N, C-alpha and C positions, 0 to 999 in steps of 0.2 A: 504494500500500500504506500503510495507516494504522497508526501505532504505537499500542499501548495505553498507557494512563496509567502503568501500573506500569513498562513498558519505558522510557518517557521519564524517569521518576524514576531508574531504575537507571542510564541513560546519564549523567544529570546528576551523580549521586553518584560514579559511576566516574571521570568526568573531573575532578571536584573532588579526588578522592583522588590521581589521577595528577598533577594540578597541585601538590598539596602535596608529593608525593615529588620532583617536579622542582625545586621551590624548595629542598628539603632538599639535593638533589645539588648545586645551584648554590652554596648556602651552604657546604657541606662542602668543596668543592674550591676555592672562592674563597679560603679561608684558606691553602691550599697553593699557590695560583697556577697550577693545572694548567688551562691554557686549553682543551684539548680537551674535558674533561669539563664545563667551564662552558658551552661552546658547545652541546654535546649536551643539557645540561639546559635551556638556553634554547630550543632547538628543540622539545623535548618540551613545555615549558611553553606556548609559543606555539600549538602544535598543539592542545593540550588546551583552552586558553582560547578558541581559535577554535571548537572543537566545542561548548563550553558556550554561547558567544554564539549560534551557529547554532541550537542546540536551544531556547534561550530565545526566540529570535526567531520560531520556529514557533508558539509558544503565543499 
């Protein structure tokens, strides 16, 4: 199944937004030192970065 160009762009933009939000979560909770939220934000950021890398590698 081939993805259209618009869908690929949407996936890239979506994961970039998720990555920005995850970095914001990590930064906000790093100030308070709440380890659980920091780990959660890192997991989301890594997953989103992997998806971006995978999508860019297809092109």
